[in-house]
C-alpha positions in Angstrom: 10.5 -10.8 -10.9 8.4 -9.9 -7.8 4.7 -10.3 -8.0 2.5 -7.3 -7.0 -0.9 -8.8 -7.9 -2.0 -8.7 -4.2 -2.1 -4.8 -4.3 -1.9 -3.8 -8.0 -5.0 -4.4 -10.1 -4.1 -2.8 -13.4 -1.5 -0.6 -15.2 -2.4 2.0 -17.8 -0.3 4.2 -20.1 -2.0 7.0 -22.0 -0.6 9.2 -24.7 -2.2 12.5 -25.8 -1.7 13.4 -29.4 -3.2 16.0 -31.8 -3.2 16.2 -35.6 -1.2 19.0 -37.1 -3.4 21.7 -38.8 -6.6 21.0 -36.9 -8.1 22.9 -33.9 -8.4 21.2 -30.6 -11.6 19.2 -30.2 -13.3 21.8 -27.9 -12.8 24.4 -30.6 -14.4 22.4 -33.3 -18.0 22.2 -34.4 -19.5 18.8 -35.1 -19.0 19.0 -38.8 -15.3 19.7 -38.3 -15.0 16.8 -35.9 -16.5 14.5 -38.5 -14.1 15.8 -41.1 -11.2 15.0 -38.8 -12.6 11.5 -38.2 -12.9 10.9 -41.9 -9.3 12.2 -42.4 -8.0 9.8 -39.8 -9.9 6.9 -41.2 -8.5 7.7 -44.7 -4.9 8.0 -43.5 -5.0 4.8 -41.4 -6.6 2.9 -44.2 -7.5 -0.8 -43.6 -4.9 -1.2 -40.8 -7.4 -0.2 -38.1 -11.1 -0.5 -37.5 -12.5 2.9 -36.5 -15.7 2.5 -34.5 -17.9 5.6 -34.3 -19.8 5.9 -31.0 -22.8 7.3 -32.8 -23.3 3.8 -34.1 -23.1 2.1 -30.7 -26.0 1.4 -28.3 -26.1 3.2 -25.0 -25.5 0.1 -22.9 -22.3 -0.8 -24.8 -21.0 2.8 -24.5 -21.7 3.1 -20.8 -20.3 -0.4 -20.1 -17.0 0.8 -21.8 -16.9 3.6 -19.3 -17.6 1.3 -16.3 -14.8 -1.1 -17.4 -12.3 1.8 -17.9 -12.0 1.3 -21.6 -13.2 4.8 -22.5 -13.7 8.0 -20.5 -17.0 9.6 -19.4 -15.8 12.7 -21.4 -15.8 10.8 -24.7 -19.6 10.2 -24.3 -20.2 13.9 -23.8 -18.8 14.8 -27.2 -20.4 14.2 -30.6 -18.6 12.7 -33.5 -16.3 10.6 -31.4 -14.8 7.1 -32.1 -12.5 4.4 -30.8 -10.0 2.1 -32.3 -9.6 -1.2 -30.5 -6.6 -3.4 -30.8 -7.6 -6.4 -28.6 -4.4 -8.3 -29.2 -2.2 -5.6 -27.7 -4.8 -4.3 -25.3 -4.8 -0.9 -26.9 -7.8 1.4 -27.1 -7.5 4.8 -28.8 -10.2 7.4 -28.2 -10.7 9.9 -31.1 -12.0 13.4 -30.5 -11.9 13.3 -26.7 -10.1 16.3 -25.1 -7.3 15.6 -27.7 -7.7 14.2 -31.2 -5.9 10.9 -30.1 -6.0 9.4 -26.6 -4.0 6.2 -27.0 -4.3 3.8 -24.0 -2.5 0.6 -23.2 -4.0 -1.4 -20.4 -2.4 -4.4 -18.7 -3.5 -6.5 -15.7 -1.4 -6.1 -12.5 1.9 -4.3 -12.5 3.1 -4.6 -16.2 4.3 -1.1 -17.0 7.0 -2.2 -19.4 4.7 -4.4 -21.4 2.1 -1.6 -21.7 4.9 0.8 -22.8 6.2 -1.6 -25.4 2.7 -2.0 -26.9 1.7 1.6 -26.9 5.0 2.8 -28.5 4.4 0.5 -31.5 0.9 1.9 -32.1 2.0 5.5 -31.5 4.9 5.1 -34.0 2.6 3.5 -36.5 0.0 6.3 -36.2 2.7 9.0 -36.5 4.0 7.3 -39.7 0.6 7.9 -41.3 -0.5 11.1 -39.6 1.6 14.2 -38.7 1.2 15.1 -35.0 1.2 18.7 -33.7 4.7 19.0 -32.2 7.0 21.8 -31.1 10.8 21.5 -30.6 10.6 23.4 -27.3 7.4 22.1 -25.8 7.1 18.6 -27.3 3.6 17.3 -28.2 1.0 20.0 -28.3 -2.0 19.1 -26.2 -5.3 20.6 -25.3 -4.5 20.7 -21.6 -1.2 22.4 -20.7 -0.5 19.8 -18.0 0.0 17.2 -20.8 2.5 19.2 -22.9 5.8 17.5 -23.5 5.6 13.7 -23.6 1.8 13.8 -23.4 2.2 10.7 -21.3 0.2 9.6 -18.2 1.2 6.4 -16.4 -1.4 5.2 -13.9 -1.6 2.3 -11.6 -4.8 1.0 -9.9 -4.1 0.0 -6.3 -6.2 -1.9 -3.7 -5.3 -0.4 -0.3 -7.8 -1.7 2.3 -5.3 -2.3 5.1 -3.9 1.2 4.9 -7.4 2.5 5.0 -8.4 0.4 8.0 -5.4 1.6 10.1 -6.0 5.3 9.0 -2.7 5.7 7.2 -3.9 6.6 3.7 -3.8 10.4 4.2 -0.2 10.3 5.4 0.9 8.1 2.5 -0.9 10.2 -0.1 0.6 13.4 1.3 4.0 11.9 1.0 3.6 10.9 -2.7 1.8 14.0 -3.8 5.0 15.9 -2.8 6.8 13.8 -5.4 4.5 15.0 -8.2 2.1 12.0 -8.1 -1.7 12.5 -8.3 -4.1 10.3 -6.4 -7.6 9.7 -7.6 -10.5 7.4 -7.0 -11.4 4.3 -9.1 -13.0 6.3 -11.9 -10.4 9.0 -12.1 -10.5 12.7 -11.2 -13.1 13.9 -8.7 -14.2 10.3 -7.8 -13.8 8.4 -4.5 -11.8 5.3 -3.7 -14.7 2.9 -3.8 -13.8 -0.5 -2.3 -10.4 1.0 -1.2 -9.3 1.2 -4.8 -7.2 4.2 -5.9 -5.4 5.4 -9.0 -1.9 7.0 -8.8 -0.4 8.7 -11.9 2.4 11.1 -12.8 1.5 14.9 -12.9 4.6 16.1 -14.8 4.9 15.5 -18.5 7.0 18.5 -19.7 10.8 18.5 -19.4 11.0 14.9 -18.5 11.6 11.8 -20.6 9.1 9.0 -21.0 11.4 6.5 -19.3 11.8 8.8 -16.3 8.1 9.0 -15.9 7.8 5.2 -15.9 10.6 4.8 -13.4 9.1 7.4 -11.1 5.7 5.6 -11.1 7.4 2.3 -10.6 9.2 3.4 -7.5 6.2 5.1 -6.0 4.0 2.0 -6.7 6.6 -0.2 -5.0 6.7 2.1 -2.0 2.9 2.0 -1.6 2.8 -1.8 -2.0 5.4 -2.1 0.7 3.3 0.1 3.1 0.1 -1.7 2.3 1.7 -5.1 3.0 3.1 -3.8 6.3 -0.4 -2.6 7.2 -1.8 -6.1 6.4 0.6 -7.6 8.9 -0.6 -5.2 11.5 -4.3 -6.1 11.1 -3.6 -9.8 10.4 -4.3 -11.0 14.0 -7.3 -8.8 14.6 -10.4 -10.9 15.1 -12.6 -7.9 14.1 -10.9 -7.8 10.6 -11.3 -11.6 10.1 -14.9 -11.3 11.2 -15.6 -8.5 8.7 -14.0 -10.5 5.9 -16.0 -13.7 6.6 -19.2 -11.7 7.1 -18.6 -10.1 3.7 -18.2 -13.6 2.1 -21.5 -14.6 3.6 -23.2 -11.5 2.3 -21.8 -12.1 -1.2 -23.1 -15.7 -1.2 -26.6 -15.1 0.2 -27.7 -11.5 -0.5 -30.8 -10.8 -2.5 -30.1 -7.1 -3.0 -26.8 -5.3 -3.4 -26.0 -1.7 -4.2 -22.8 -1.0 -6.2 -21.2 0.8 -3.2 -22.0 -2.1 -0.9 -20.7 -4.6 -3.5 -17.4 -2.7 -3.9 -16.9 -2.8 -0.1 -17.9 -6.5 0.2 -15.6 -7.5 -2.7 -12.8 -5.4 -1.3 -13.0 -7.3 2.0 -13.0 -10.6 0.2 -10.0 -9.6 -1.9 -8.2 -8.7 1.3 -9.2 -12.0 2.8 -7.7 -13.9 -0.1 -4.4 -12.0 0.2 -4.2 -12.5 3.9 -4.8 -16.3 3.5 -8.1 -16.1 5.4 -10.1 -17.2 2.3 -8.4 -20.0 0.3 -11.0 -21.3 -2.2 -11.5 -18.2 -4.3 -8.9 -16.8 -6.7 -7.9 -13.1 -7.1 -8.7 -13.3 -10.8 -12.2 -14.3 -10.0 -12.7 -11.3 -7.6 -11.0 -8.9 -10.1 -13.4 -10.0 -12.8 -16.5 -9.7 -10.6 -15.4 -6.1 -9.6 -15.1 -5.2 -13.2 -18.6 -6.6 -14.0 -20.9 -5.0 -11.4 -21.7 -1.7 -13.1 -25.3 -1.6 -14.2 -24.5 -1.4 -17.9 -21.8 -4.1 -17.7 -24.3 -6.3 -15.9 -26.8 -5.7 -18.7 -24.2 -6.5 -21.3 -22.9 -9.6 -19.6 -26.3 -11.0 -18.7 -27.7 -10.0 -22.2 -30.7 -8.5 -20.3 -31.6 -4.8 -20.6 -33.4 -4.9 -17.2 -34.9 -1.7 -15.8 -32.9 0.3 -13.2 -35.2 -0.8 -10.3 -33.9 -4.3 -10.8 -30.3 -3.3 -10.7 -29.6 -4.3 -7.1 -31.3 -7.7 -7.6 -29.3 -8.5 -10.7 -26.0 -7.4 -9.1 -26.6 -9.7 -6.1 -27.4 -12.6 -8.3 -24.4 -11.9 -10.5 -22.0 -11.9 -7.5 -23.7 -15.0 -6.0 -23.4 -16.9 -9.2 -19.8 -16.0 -9.8 -18.2 -16.0 -6.4 
């Protein structure tokens, strides 16, 4: 099986589900949301541990957003919760836009594994709780664009070479015509920090889950192929090698580092590893550092609730100590 780790960072599958007989979350008052949470906890019994966000500290909650475990939208609602299945890498958000947002996350390009895991959890939930479902429209969801399967398959891609040769817009125009959405690292309305972008299916109605997965697979493979071609083009350019090595120096010796700068520096180092310019640092190490540089994730990892004015100092130290 071909390895796509050089371009693909993570794969995520998300299922939107709602409980039959309850209004959508945005049409519920706080008391009703809590009643729904209590109902879900009662129906699931001791099989799952439901963690209400009201009982979590702010640093933990915001770190979960920074590491893509939960959405920003979940923090904006009251009476929300998550169910975490660490073994199968499944996190379920409760009372986000939909009653259930079940998410399976896998490192690199592991769509089939993510799908296998999420289907087990979805089937178990549906054996205990009746979903809102219509024979003509499939799963009933708060947003009409999720009707049908309620499935979003997204892949996080590192595309620095395509960005450097100015080919991203052309590639993105091609795939958007195929019904694929392109977003930044933190989803809709965000930029591609560190040349990292998400692609995901747009269509969920009138299409089978397996077809969605196959579509995203094929588009991902096409983008990977184009990124690798672009890397061959820039491989011999001294300016690119110089930028990569300068980035390594900055990572090792900086005293201050903004998040935006850190993302660009780490993106260049990651490219250098994949182009065999840097040989003594692993991809896994860089991937872990990228995940850990948000301010709240730094606070959590360092066990230090430092003030915001020290953020750039702590980030530079964290990168220096882990590179």
